[in-house]
C-alpha atoms as a printed R data frame, in Angstrom:
    type eleno elety resid chain resno       x       y      z
1   ATOM     1    CA   MET     A     1 145.182 215.659 30.715
2   ATOM     2    CA   LYS     A     2 144.697 213.778 27.498
3   ATOM     3    CA   PHE     A     3 142.544 210.697 27.368
4   ATOM     4    CA   LYS     A     4 142.637 207.954 24.781
5   ATOM     5    CA   ARG     A     5 139.733 207.302 22.470
6   ATOM     6    CA   ILE     A     6 139.525 203.870 20.942
7   ATOM     7    CA   LYS     A     7 139.833 203.965 17.159
8   ATOM     8    CA   PRO     A     8 136.978 202.487 15.072
9   ATOM     9    CA   ALA     A     9 138.931 199.322 14.263
10  ATOM    10    CA   LEU     A    10 139.710 198.889 17.920
11  ATOM    11    CA   ILE     A    11 136.084 199.492 18.829
12  ATOM    12    CA   LEU     A    12 134.938 196.719 16.566
13  ATOM    13    CA   THR     A    13 137.530 194.390 18.044
14  ATOM    14    CA   MET     A    14 136.373 195.227 21.543
15  ATOM    15    CA   LEU     A    15 132.820 194.493 20.607
16  ATOM    16    CA   ALA     A    16 133.755 191.086 19.295
17  ATOM    17    CA   ILE     A    17 135.387 190.295 22.597
18  ATOM    18    CA   ILE     A    18 132.304 191.469 24.432
19  ATOM    19    CA   VAL     A    19 130.220 188.941 22.504
20  ATOM    20    CA   ALA     A    20 132.674 186.192 23.406
21  ATOM    21    CA   ALA     A    21 132.622 187.282 27.039
22  ATOM    22    CA   CYS     A    22 128.870 187.342 27.476
23  ATOM    23    CA   ASN     A    23 128.563 184.012 29.271
24  ATOM    24    CA   GLN     A    24 131.837 184.146 31.202
25  ATOM    25    CA   THR     A    25 131.953 184.784 34.922
26  ATOM    26    CA   PRO     A    26 134.919 186.201 36.849
27  ATOM    27    CA   SER     A    27 136.999 184.499 39.476
28  ATOM    28    CA   ALA     A    28 136.370 185.454 43.069
29  ATOM    29    CA   ASP     A    29 139.598 187.412 43.266
30  ATOM    30    CA   SER     A    30 138.950 189.474 40.134
31  ATOM    31    CA   THR     A    31 135.699 191.000 41.346
32  ATOM    32    CA   SER     A    32 134.480 192.673 44.484
33  ATOM    33    CA   SER     A    33 131.383 192.390 46.595
34  ATOM    34    CA   GLN     A    34 128.866 195.191 46.492
35  ATOM    35    CA   SER     A    35 130.160 198.324 48.145
36  ATOM    36    CA   GLN     A    36 127.970 200.229 50.555
37  ATOM    37    CA   PRO     A    37 128.181 203.977 49.862
38  ATOM    38    CA   VAL     A    38 128.814 206.187 52.866
39  ATOM    39    CA   SER     A    39 125.416 207.092 54.248
40  ATOM    40    CA   SER     A    40 124.062 209.996 56.252
41  ATOM    41    CA   SER     A    41 123.587 208.765 59.780
42  ATOM    42    CA   GLU     A    42 124.838 209.678 63.217
43  ATOM    43    CA   THR     A    43 128.132 211.306 64.349
44  ATOM    44    CA   ALA     A    44 131.699 210.890 62.977
45  ATOM    45    CA   THR     A    45 131.553 214.117 60.952
46  ATOM    46    CA   VAL     A    46 133.419 214.408 57.656
47  ATOM    47    CA   ALA     A    47 132.823 216.516 54.583
48  ATOM    48    CA   ASN     A    48 131.073 214.590 51.839
49  ATOM    49    CA   THR     A    49 129.833 215.529 48.395
50  ATOM    50    CA   ASN     A    50 127.300 214.784 45.736
51  ATOM    51    CA   GLN     A    51 125.744 211.385 46.244
52  ATOM    52    CA   GLY     A    52 124.593 211.539 42.643
53  ATOM    53    CA   SER     A    53 121.162 211.639 41.079
54  ATOM    54    CA   GLU     A    54 119.517 209.626 38.372
55  ATOM    55    CA   THR     A    55 118.036 212.693 36.675
56  ATOM    56    CA   ALA     A    56 121.109 214.889 37.216
57  ATOM    57    CA   SER     A    57 119.000 218.080 37.162
58  ATOM    58    CA   ASP     A    58 120.750 221.366 37.870
59  ATOM    59    CA   GLN     A    59 118.678 221.856 41.006
60  ATOM    60    CA   GLU     A    60 119.773 218.508 42.408
61  ATOM    61    CA   LYS     A    61 123.401 219.170 41.450
62  ATOM    62    CA   ALA     A    62 123.356 222.524 43.209
63  ATOM    63    CA   SER     A    63 121.857 220.933 46.313
64  ATOM    64    CA   ASN     A    64 124.520 218.243 46.344
65  ATOM    65    CA   VAL     A    65 127.338 220.763 45.974
66  ATOM    66    CA   GLN     A    66 126.000 222.856 48.848
67  ATOM    67    CA   SER     A    67 125.614 219.806 51.111
68  ATOM    68    CA   GLN     A    68 129.274 219.453 51.842
69  ATOM    69    CA   SER     A    69 128.940 218.750 55.545
70  ATOM    70    CA   SER     A    70 127.319 215.389 56.126
71  ATOM    71    CA   THR     A    71 128.146 212.398 58.265
72  ATOM    72    CA   VAL     A    72 129.687 208.997 57.974
73  ATOM    73    CA   ASP     A    73 127.576 206.178 59.338
74  ATOM    74    CA   GLU     A    74 128.911 205.709 62.843
75  ATOM    75    CA   ALA     A    75 127.624 202.146 62.917
76  ATOM    76    CA   GLN     A    76 129.829 201.288 59.938
77  ATOM    77    CA   VAL     A    77 132.877 202.825 61.601
78  ATOM    78    CA   GLU     A    78 132.234 200.987 64.853
79  ATOM    79    CA   GLU     A    79 131.715 197.697 63.039
80  ATOM    80    CA   LEU     A    80 135.071 198.074 61.297
81  ATOM    81    CA   MET     A    81 136.764 199.050 64.564
82  ATOM    82    CA   LYS     A    82 135.599 195.843 66.253
83  ATOM    83    CA   GLN     A    83 138.157 193.916 64.218
84  ATOM    84    CA   PHE     A    84 140.954 195.521 66.243
85  ATOM    85    CA   ASN     A    85 139.622 194.515 69.663
86  ATOM    86    CA   GLY     A    86 139.839 198.025 71.077
87  ATOM    87    CA   LYS     A    87 143.619 198.246 70.693
88  ATOM    88    CA   LYS     A    88 145.786 200.574 68.640
89  ATOM    89    CA   PRO     A    89 148.144 198.317 66.623
90  ATOM    90    CA   ASP     A    90 151.867 198.894 67.060
91  ATOM    91    CA   GLN     A    91 152.531 197.805 63.497
92  ATOM    92    CA   VAL     A    92 150.457 196.787 60.492
93  ATOM    93    CA   ALA     A    93 151.099 195.472 57.008
94  ATOM    94    CA   THR     A    94 148.827 195.760 53.998
95  ATOM    95    CA   VAL     A    95 148.302 193.944 50.706
96  ATOM    96    CA   SER     A    96 146.247 196.838 49.305
97  ATOM    97    CA   VAL     A    97 147.603 199.775 47.292
98  ATOM    98    CA   SER     A    98 144.496 201.806 48.144
99  ATOM    99    CA   ILE     A    99 144.958 201.232 51.884
100 ATOM   100    CA   SER     A   100 148.688 201.956 51.570
101 ATOM   101    CA   GLU     A   101 147.807 205.424 50.276
102 ATOM   102    CA   LEU     A   102 145.435 206.067 53.163
103 ATOM   103    CA   LEU     A   103 148.088 205.056 55.710
104 ATOM   104    CA   ASN     A   104 150.622 207.369 54.091
105 ATOM   105    CA   GLU     A   105 148.277 210.353 54.232
106 ATOM   106    CA   LEU     A   106 147.838 209.725 57.950
107 ATOM   107    CA   GLY     A   107 151.600 209.547 58.499
108 ATOM   108    CA   ILE     A   108 151.603 205.837 59.301
109 ATOM   109    CA   THR     A   109 154.374 203.627 57.894
110 ATOM   110    CA   PRO     A   110 153.393 199.950 57.650
111 ATOM   111    CA   VAL     A   111 155.969 197.216 58.124
112 ATOM   112    CA   GLY     A   112 154.951 195.656 54.814
113 ATOM   113    CA   VAL     A   113 153.277 196.879 51.633
114 ATOM   114    CA   PRO     A   114 152.000 195.077 48.537
115 ATOM   115    CA   THR     A   115 154.158 193.925 45.664
116 ATOM   116    CA   THR     A   116 152.680 195.889 42.778
117 ATOM   117    CA   ASN     A   117 153.339 197.635 39.494
118 ATOM   118    CA   SER     A   118 151.290 200.567 40.758
119 ATOM   119    CA   LYS     A   119 153.165 203.504 42.219
120 ATOM   120    CA   LEU     A   120 153.245 203.452 46.001
121 ATOM   121    CA   PRO     A   121 153.996 206.523 48.157
122 ATOM   122    CA   GLU     A   122 157.718 207.415 48.077
123 ATOM   123    CA   ALA     A   123 157.823 207.176 51.863
124 ATOM   124    CA   PHE     A   124 157.349 203.414 51.448
125 ATOM   125    CA   ASP     A   125 160.207 202.859 48.990
126 ATOM   126    CA   ASN     A   126 162.241 200.942 51.560
127 ATOM   127    CA   VAL     A   127 159.324 199.106 53.174
128 ATOM   128    CA   PRO     A   128 159.422 195.321 52.519
129 ATOM   129    CA   ARG     A   129 157.067 193.960 49.855
130 ATOM   130    CA   ILE     A   130 154.741 191.177 51.014
131 ATOM   131    CA   GLY     A   131 153.162 189.915 47.807
132 ATOM   132    CA   THR     A   132 149.887 190.789 46.136
133 ATOM   133    CA   SER     A   133 146.362 190.678 47.494
134 ATOM   134    CA   HIS     A   134 145.829 187.511 45.447
135 ATOM   135    CA   GLN     A   135 149.171 185.902 46.374
136 ATOM   136    CA   PRO     A   136 150.432 187.161 49.745
137 ATOM   137    CA   ASP     A   137 153.967 186.158 50.705
138 ATOM   138    CA   LEU     A   138 153.140 184.379 53.954
139 ATOM   139    CA   GLU     A   139 156.763 183.700 54.875
140 ATOM   140    CA   GLN     A   140 157.717 187.362 54.530
141 ATOM   141    CA   ILE     A   141 154.637 188.499 56.433
142 ATOM   142    CA   ALA     A   142 155.393 186.099 59.286
143 ATOM   143    CA   LYS     A   143 158.938 187.506 59.548
144 ATOM   144    CA   LEU     A   144 157.595 191.059 59.898
145 ATOM   145    CA   GLN     A   145 155.193 190.052 62.686
146 ATOM   146    CA   PRO     A   146 152.477 192.682 62.089
147 ATOM   147    CA   ASP     A   147 149.690 193.008 64.621
148 ATOM   148    CA   PHE     A   148 147.295 193.017 61.664
149 ATOM   149    CA   ILE     A   149 147.448 192.552 57.925
150 ATOM   150    CA   LEU     A   150 145.046 195.022 56.333
151 ATOM   151    CA   GLY     A   151 143.197 193.835 53.252
152 ATOM   152    CA   PRO     A   152 140.284 195.047 51.107
153 ATOM   153    CA   SER     A   153 136.865 193.915 52.283
154 ATOM   154    CA   SER     A   154 135.882 192.917 48.746
155 ATOM   155    CA   ILE     A   155 138.126 189.840 48.844
156 ATOM   156    CA   LYS     A   156 137.924 189.101 52.570
157 ATOM   157    CA   ASP     A   157 136.746 185.533 52.099
158 ATOM   158    CA   SER     A   158 139.638 184.501 49.859
159 ATOM   159    CA   LEU     A   159 142.253 186.279 52.006
160 ATOM   160    CA   ASP     A   160 140.845 184.814 55.213
161 ATOM   161    CA   LYS     A   161 141.433 181.306 53.913
162 ATOM   162    CA   VAL     A   162 145.090 182.136 53.330
163 ATOM   163    CA   PHE     A   163 145.792 184.113 56.492
164 ATOM   164    CA   GLN     A   164 143.863 181.897 58.884
165 ATOM   165    CA   SER     A   165 145.615 178.788 57.616
166 ATOM   166    CA   ALA     A   166 148.913 180.495 58.491
167 ATOM   167    CA   SER     A   167 147.600 181.857 61.821
168 ATOM   168    CA   LEU     A   168 148.203 185.432 60.685
169 ATOM   169    CA   PRO     A   169 145.935 188.157 62.156
170 ATOM   170    CA   SER     A   170 144.002 190.143 59.572
171 ATOM   171    CA   ALA     A   171 141.453 192.952 59.314
172 ATOM   172    CA   TYR     A   172 139.547 194.318 56.347
173 ATOM   173    CA   LEU     A   173 138.554 197.770 55.166
174 ATOM   174    CA   PRO     A   174 136.239 198.748 52.293
175 ATOM   175    CA   ALA     A   175 138.214 200.228 49.410
176 ATOM   176    CA   ASP     A   176 136.161 199.953 46.218
177 ATOM   177    CA   SER     A   177 134.171 203.166 45.790
178 ATOM   178    CA   LEU     A   178 135.199 206.703 46.662
179 ATOM   179    CA   ASP     A   179 132.810 206.795 49.616
180 ATOM   180    CA   GLU     A   180 134.300 203.551 50.907
181 ATOM   181    CA   LEU     A   181 137.768 205.088 50.794
182 ATOM   182    CA   LYS     A   182 136.478 208.018 52.841
183 ATOM   183    CA   LEU     A   183 134.956 205.620 55.365
184 ATOM   184    CA   SER     A   184 138.235 203.724 55.665
185 ATOM   185    CA   MET     A   185 140.184 206.975 56.078
186 ATOM   186    CA   ILE     A   186 137.969 207.890 59.044
187 ATOM   187    CA   THR     A   187 138.308 204.386 60.496
188 ATOM   188    CA   LEU     A   188 142.110 204.380 60.240
189 ATOM   189    CA   GLY     A   189 142.225 207.872 61.697
190 ATOM   190    CA   ARG     A   190 140.303 206.677 64.715
191 ATOM   191    CA   LEU     A   191 142.292 203.458 65.013
192 ATOM   192    CA   PHE     A   192 145.637 205.267 65.071
193 ATOM   193    CA   GLU     A   193 144.394 208.295 67.009
194 ATOM   194    CA   LYS     A   194 144.807 210.594 64.021
195 ATOM   195    CA   GLU     A   195 141.190 211.641 63.599
196 ATOM   196    CA   ASP     A   196 142.056 215.330 63.176
197 ATOM   197    CA   LYS     A   197 144.466 214.523 60.386
198 ATOM   198    CA   ALA     A   198 141.902 212.315 58.639
199 ATOM   199    CA   ALA     A   199 139.207 214.985 58.910
200 ATOM   200    CA   ALA     A   200 141.556 217.700 57.634
201 ATOM   201    CA   TYR     A   201 142.541 215.623 54.631
202 ATOM   202    CA   LEU     A   202 138.937 214.831 53.739
203 ATOM   203    CA   GLN     A   203 137.893 218.457 54.143
204 ATOM   204    CA   GLN     A   204 140.553 219.523 51.647
205 ATOM   205    CA   PHE     A   205 139.624 216.676 49.315
206 ATOM   206    CA   ASN     A   206 135.932 217.512 49.411
207 ATOM   207    CA   GLU     A   207 136.604 221.125 48.506
208 ATOM   208    CA   LYS     A   208 138.303 219.915 45.315
209 ATOM   209    CA   GLU     A   209 135.476 217.456 44.724
210 ATOM   210    CA   ALA     A   210 132.837 220.156 45.130
211 ATOM   211    CA   ALA     A   211 134.634 222.434 42.671
212 ATOM   212    CA   ILE     A   212 134.599 219.855 39.878
213 ATOM   213    CA   ILE     A   213 130.963 218.902 40.563
214 ATOM   214    CA   GLU     A   214 130.023 222.580 40.421
215 ATOM   215    CA   LYS     A   215 131.321 222.675 36.841
216 ATOM   216    CA   THR     A   216 128.605 220.220 35.747
217 ATOM   217    CA   LYS     A   217 125.831 222.736 36.487
218 ATOM   218    CA   GLY     A   218 123.981 223.821 33.368
219 ATOM   219    CA   LYS     A   219 125.331 220.890 31.347
220 ATOM   220    CA   GLU     A   220 123.280 218.006 30.019
221 ATOM   221    CA   ALA     A   221 124.314 214.819 31.806
222 ATOM   222    CA   PRO     A   222 125.076 211.825 29.556
223 ATOM   223    CA   SER     A   223 124.184 208.196 30.078
224 ATOM   224    CA   VAL     A   224 127.249 206.036 30.662
225 ATOM   225    CA   MET     A   225 128.156 202.362 30.474
226 ATOM   226    CA   ILE     A   226 131.341 201.231 32.217
227 ATOM   227    CA   LEU     A   227 133.096 198.036 31.164
228 ATOM   228    CA   PHE     A   228 135.794 196.240 33.134
229 ATOM   229    CA   GLY     A   229 137.988 193.317 32.254
230 ATOM   230    CA   SER     A   230 140.745 191.735 30.236
231 ATOM   231    CA   ALA     A   231 140.898 190.672 26.621
232 ATOM   232    CA   GLU     A   232 139.348 187.347 27.634
233 ATOM   233    CA   SER     A   233 136.291 188.700 29.435
234 ATOM   234    CA   LEU     A   234 134.517 191.990 30.025
235 ATOM   235    CA   MET     A   235 131.844 192.922 32.535
236 ATOM   236    CA   PHE     A   236 129.452 195.732 33.333
237 ATOM   237    CA   MET     A   237 130.425 197.878 36.341
238 ATOM   238    CA   ASN     A   238 127.725 199.564 38.411
239 ATOM   239    CA   GLU     A   239 127.928 202.728 40.501
240 ATOM   240    CA   ASN     A   240 129.390 200.971 43.559
241 ATOM   241    CA   THR     A   241 132.788 200.672 41.891
242 ATOM   242    CA   TYR     A   242 135.491 203.338 41.973
243 ATOM   243    CA   THR     A   243 134.934 204.612 38.436
244 ATOM   244    CA   GLY     A   244 131.189 204.145 38.829
245 ATOM   245    CA   SER     A   245 131.142 206.263 41.982
246 ATOM   246    CA   LEU     A   246 133.030 209.101 40.274
247 ATOM   247    CA   VAL     A   247 130.675 209.006 37.281
248 ATOM   248    CA   LYS     A   248 127.660 209.125 39.602
249 ATOM   249    CA   LYS     A   249 129.008 212.055 41.618
250 ATOM   250    CA   LEU     A   250 129.496 213.955 38.362
251 ATOM   251    CA   GLY     A   251 125.773 213.597 37.759
252 ATOM   252    CA   ALA     A   252 125.868 211.126 34.873
253 ATOM   253    CA   SER     A   253 123.502 208.168 34.708
254 ATOM   254    CA   ASN     A   254 125.092 204.712 34.891
255 ATOM   255    CA   VAL     A   255 122.854 202.652 32.592
256 ATOM   256    CA   VAL     A   256 123.794 199.455 34.391
257 ATOM   257    CA   SER     A   257 122.021 200.725 37.511
258 ATOM   258    CA   ASP     A   258 119.497 203.168 36.087
259 ATOM   259    CA   VAL     A   259 118.346 201.470 32.875
260 ATOM   260    CA   LEU     A   260 119.210 197.795 33.176
261 ATOM   261    CA   LYS     A   261 118.423 197.833 36.925
262 ATOM   262    CA   LEU     A   262 121.276 195.429 37.712
263 ATOM   263    CA   GLU     A   263 122.284 195.465 41.375
264 ATOM   264    CA   GLU     A   264 125.447 193.374 41.335
265 ATOM   265    CA   THR     A   265 128.713 195.302 41.318
266 ATOM   266    CA   TYR     A   266 130.110 193.348 38.361
267 ATOM   267    CA   ILE     A   267 127.795 191.685 35.849
268 ATOM   268    CA   PRO     A   268 128.708 189.527 32.822
269 ATOM   269    CA   LEU     A   269 128.000 191.276 29.549
270 ATOM   270    CA   ASN     A   270 125.275 190.441 27.094
271 ATOM   271    CA   MET     A   271 124.683 192.170 23.796
272 ATOM   272    CA   GLU     A   272 120.932 192.572 24.208
273 ATOM   273    CA   SER     A   273 121.479 194.672 27.331
274 ATOM   274    CA   VAL     A   274 124.085 196.829 25.622
275 ATOM   275    CA   VAL     A   275 121.788 197.562 22.700
276 ATOM   276    CA   ALA     A   276 118.797 198.171 24.976
277 ATOM   277    CA   ALA     A   277 120.731 200.633 27.147
278 ATOM   278    CA   ASN     A   278 122.272 202.491 24.167
279 ATOM   279    CA   PRO     A   279 124.517 204.748 26.305
280 ATOM   280    CA   ASP     A   280 125.905 208.089 25.198
281 ATOM   281    CA   VAL     A   281 129.354 207.137 26.515
282 ATOM   282    CA   ILE     A   282 131.101 203.774 26.975
283 ATOM   283    CA   LEU     A   283 134.144 203.686 29.272
284 ATOM   284    CA   LEU     A   284 136.612 200.806 29.406
285 ATOM   285    CA   VAL     A   285 138.660 200.060 32.525
286 ATOM   286    CA   ALA     A   286 141.348 197.497 31.685
287 ATOM   287    CA   HIS     A   287 142.252 194.730 34.097
288 ATOM   288    CA   GLY     A   288 145.928 193.800 33.992
289 ATOM   289    CA   ASP     A   289 148.159 195.079 31.212
290 ATOM   290    CA   PRO     A   290 146.155 197.671 29.234
291 ATOM   291    CA   ASP     A   291 148.505 197.361 26.246
292 ATOM   292    CA   ALA     A   292 147.971 193.616 26.162
293 ATOM   293    CA   VAL     A   293 144.225 194.177 26.268
294 ATOM   294    CA   ALA     A   294 144.439 196.549 23.302
295 ATOM   295    CA   LYS     A   295 146.623 194.100 21.389
296 ATOM   296    CA   LYS     A   296 144.112 191.322 21.988
297 ATOM   297    CA   PHE     A   297 141.348 193.581 20.715
298 ATOM   298    CA   GLU     A   298 143.284 194.091 17.493
299 ATOM   299    CA   GLU     A   299 143.929 190.377 17.062
300 ATOM   300    CA   ASP     A   300 140.285 189.421 17.554
301 ATOM   301    CA   ILE     A   301 138.653 192.126 15.481
302 ATOM   302    CA   LYS     A   302 135.221 191.315 14.113
303 ATOM   303    CA   LYS     A   303 132.573 193.539 12.715
304 ATOM   304    CA   ASN     A   304 129.172 193.913 14.326
305 ATOM   305    CA   GLY     A   305 126.801 196.341 12.632
306 ATOM   306    CA   ALA     A   306 124.575 196.721 15.701
307 ATOM   307    CA   TRP     A   307 127.267 198.601 17.562
308 ATOM   308    CA   GLU     A   308 127.682 201.198 14.849
309 ATOM   309    CA   LYS     A   309 124.112 202.315 15.582
310 ATOM   310    CA   LEU     A   310 124.826 203.029 19.265
311 ATOM   311    CA   ASN     A   311 125.043 206.615 20.492
312 ATOM   312    CA   ALA     A   312 128.486 206.061 22.014
313 ATOM   313    CA   PHE     A   313 129.876 204.893 18.671
314 ATOM   314    CA   LYS     A   314 128.288 207.781 16.774
315 ATOM   315    CA   ASN     A   315 129.552 210.293 19.361
316 ATOM   316    CA   ASN     A   316 133.104 208.928 19.257
317 ATOM   317    CA   LYS     A   317 132.688 208.369 22.977
318 ATOM   318    CA   LEU     A   318 133.927 204.815 23.354
319 ATOM   319    CA   ILE     A   319 136.959 205.524 25.520
320 ATOM   320    CA   ALA     A   320 139.683 203.483 27.181
321 ATOM   321    CA   LEU     A   321 140.398 205.171 30.499
322 ATOM   322    CA   ASP     A   322 143.924 205.951 31.661
323 ATOM   323    CA   ASN     A   323 144.934 202.912 33.708
324 ATOM   324    CA   SER     A   324 147.241 205.002 35.892
325 ATOM   325    CA   LEU     A   325 144.194 206.957 37.102
326 ATOM   326    CA   PHE     A   326 141.451 204.341 37.061
327 ATOM   327    CA   GLY     A   327 143.287 201.030 37.447
328 ATOM   328    CA   ILE     A   328 142.877 201.036 41.224
329 ATOM   329    CA   ALA     A   329 140.620 202.858 43.655
330 ATOM   330    CA   SER     A   330 142.697 205.830 44.781
331 ATOM   331    CA   ILE     A   331 141.623 208.755 46.919
332 ATOM   332    CA   ILE     A   332 144.961 210.394 46.064
333 ATOM   333    CA   LYS     A   333 144.369 210.308 42.317
334 ATOM   334    CA   ALA     A   334 140.628 210.967 42.514
335 ATOM   335    CA   PRO     A   335 140.851 214.760 41.897
336 ATOM   336    CA   GLU     A   336 142.748 214.165 38.649
337 ATOM   337    CA   ALA     A   337 140.416 211.304 37.740
338 ATOM   338    CA   TYR     A   338 137.455 213.633 38.289
339 ATOM   339    CA   GLU     A   339 138.921 216.168 35.854
340 ATOM   340    CA   GLU     A   340 139.537 213.455 33.286
341 ATOM   341    CA   LEU     A   341 135.976 212.172 33.524
342 ATOM   342    CA   PHE     A   342 134.529 215.671 33.415
343 ATOM   343    CA   ASN     A   343 136.333 216.310 30.124
344 ATOM   344    CA   ILE     A   344 135.060 213.022 28.707
345 ATOM   345    CA   LEU     A   345 131.464 213.365 29.872
346 ATOM   346    CA   TYR     A   346 130.798 217.046 29.350
347 ATOM   347    CA   ASN     A   347 133.093 218.206 26.509
């Protein structure tokens, strides 16, 4: 699948916006809290893949590919299950596209799904829309009377304020990184007594994941910087994000984590850090309308000679990612997203 490289003029515009965005901070709803990758602990077996390595040596890659059978942290699953008070819900609604996809793969039809421009599963075409994760339609949700409204853990605090004020029951599942999506798949499988279906899906997924990771063997892994945001502000993204987790599993080094040593999931940009990190590849994940972001870049173009000296600029590897693949965390689209990133990073 083709991916779009930003033209030199567009690159320079983007860089100007980065400078303007350096001291800006995002709203609570536009960022997520740090995601906890699925860890190897006790029970709840699922197939998992490469947890990534900072050096990305062939030996480590081979080891990660061969370690397909590991475990989800049972404590994390049990902690998530506590929200449901030991009962299987008769009906749920969700304000998350990512969670909607997980429910569909398990054969569960919610009574309400988010209002979104993203493509939802066809099985949900006639399911009522209940607003976005940032603006839930409380009146519509109340009419549907779900046992729980499922939301992403990353914005739990802001959603709780809304749902609790309306006395609407809610529960939250992690849905930022790929490992978090796997954890939530296992949790939903247990909640709805579809554990076999969840395990079967993840086994099939992990086989595809292992195949693409195997292709990185013998290739020199690049250093990568991932940017996220709108035309008004851009931020660094670390490896606990969806795109960051895919990059890590493909063996590349995320300079935000490995060079700059920044632990927050989203970090405001500053030019000194960009220059110091000097990544081989810079990836842009647009927030909102990607065309509007590109247009804003063009309007605000400014030249900055420092950027022309960066490896990513010289390598023609400053790339705007396909928003349909990387705009939301999606376990369904992850195999295609993996292929796209592999072509960008290793070709």
